[in-house]
C-alpha positions in Angstrom: -0.1 -0.1 0.0 1.3 3.5 -0.8 -0.1 7.2 -0.4 0.7 10.5 -1.9 1.0 13.1 0.7 1.4 16.9 0.5 3.5 18.8 3.0 5.5 21.9 3.0 4.3 22.8 -0.5 5.6 19.5 -2.1 3.9 16.0 -2.7 5.6 12.8 -1.9 4.8 9.2 -2.6 5.2 7.2 0.4 5.0 3.6 1.7 5.4 2.2 5.2 9.1 2.3 6.6 10.0 4.9 3.9 12.2 7.8 5.2 12.3 11.1 3.8 13.2 15.0 4.4 10.2 17.2 4.5 10.0 20.8 5.5 10.2 21.6 9.2 7.3 19.8 11.1 6.1 20.6 14.7 7.2 17.7 17.0 10.1 16.3 18.9 12.3 13.4 18.0 10.7 10.3 18.8 7.2 11.6 18.4 4.4 10.4 16.1 3.0 13.2 13.8 -0.1 12.7 11.7 -0.1 14.0 8.1 -3.7 14.6 7.0 -3.2 16.0 3.4 -3.4 12.7 1.8 -4.2 13.1 -2.1 -4.2 9.5 -2.9 -4.4 6.1 -1.2 -3.1 3.3 -3.6 -3.3 -0.4 -3.3 -5.9 -2.8 -4.6 -8.6 -0.2 -5.1 -6.8 3.3 -5.3 -8.7 6.3 -3.9 -8.3 9.9 -5.0 -9.4 13.1 -3.2 -8.1 16.4 -2.4 -7.7 15.4 0.5 -9.1 11.8 0.8 -11.8 11.5 3.4 -10.8 9.7 6.4 -7.2 9.0 5.3 -4.0 9.8 7.1 -0.5 9.1 7.2 1.4 8.6 10.6 5.1 9.3 10.8 7.8 9.2 13.5 10.0 12.3 13.7 13.7 11.1 13.6 15.3 14.3 13.8 15.4 18.0 12.9 18.3 19.3 10.7 19.3 21.9 8.3 20.4 21.9 4.7 23.3 23.1 2.9 24.1 26.9 2.8 22.8 28.4 -0.4 24.3 31.7 -1.0 22.9 34.5 -3.3 25.5 36.9 -4.6 24.6 39.8 -6.5 27.0 42.3 -8.3 26.5 45.3 -10.4 29.5 45.9 -12.5 31.6 49.1 -12.3 29.4 50.3 -9.5 31.3 48.9 -6.5 28.0 47.2 -5.4 27.8 43.7 -4.1 25.6 41.9 -1.9 26.3 38.4 -0.4 23.2 36.7 1.5 22.7 33.1 2.4 20.2 30.9 4.0 19.8 27.2 5.1 16.6 25.5 4.6 15.4 23.7 8.1 13.9 20.3 7.4 12.7 17.2 9.5 13.9 13.6 8.8 10.7 11.4 9.1 10.0 7.6 9.0 6.6 6.5 7.6 5.1 4.2 10.1 1.5 3.7 8.9 -1.1 4.6 6.2 -4.4 5.0 7.8 -7.8 4.9 6.3 -11.4 5.2 7.5 -10.6 7.8 10.2 -8.3 5.3 12.2 -5.7 6.8 14.7 -2.1 5.8 14.8 -1.1 2.8 16.9 2.2 3.3 19.1 2.3 -0.6 19.9 2.9 -1.6 16.2 5.8 0.7 16.3 7.1 -0.7 19.5 6.7 -4.2 18.4 8.7 -3.6 15.4 11.5 -2.2 17.0 11.6 -4.5 20.1 14.0 -7.2 18.7 16.6 -4.4 17.6 16.3 -2.7 20.7 17.2 -5.6 22.7 20.1 -6.5 20.5 21.5 -2.8 20.8 21.2 -2.9 24.6 23.1 -6.1 24.8 25.8 -4.9 22.6 25.9 -1.6 24.6 26.4 -3.6 27.9 29.2 -5.7 26.5 32.0 -2.8 25.6 31.0 -1.2 29.2 32.1 -4.2 31.0 35.3 -4.4 29.1 36.3 -0.6 29.4 35.9 -1.0 33.2 38.4 -3.8 33.1 41.0 -1.9 31.2 43.7 0.2 33.1 43.0 4.0 32.9 45.4 5.9 30.2 47.4 8.8 31.5 46.5 12.1 30.3 49.0 13.4 27.6 51.0 16.4 28.7 50.4 19.5 26.7 53.4 21.0 24.7 54.5 24.3 25.8 53.1 27.3 23.9 55.3 28.6 21.1 56.2 32.3 21.3 55.4 34.5 18.3 58.7 35.3 16.5 59.8 38.9 16.6 59.1 40.8 13.4 61.9 42.7 11.7 61.4 46.4 11.3 60.4 46.9 7.6 60.1 50.7 7.8 63.5 51.8 8.1 64.1 55.7 8.1 67.0 57.0 6.0 68.0 60.8 5.9 
């Protein structure tokens, strides 16, 4: 099953477990957000609408990030006029958890059940290195090198009469 959603003035074709970058959304990392502007729900019997009645897409916010800096440089020749401005778009990285129809609400249990085997493996892996680190002897901190003094500059302006 897939859906076409509209957010941030753009349209995206999404399916469960897809990750994508969208314009900044409200919500903290780990929180589930509901996207209600669903333009199409595909599958055995596709449904079209603007928006589709009773359809929504549930997505988990993974992180809030900023894009690359875009520089707008303007110059007018022979006028000694230049302007350099830059900006960075803010976006949200999301993972699609469910495509909901018939006015259903997102389920948190389904997300936890999918992540439970992976979470158990990461916890076991995290505990093993900690035990090894405690048994290893502590390393001595490295001594800092003395600060270098700046070299004296030669007098380049000598006055002759």
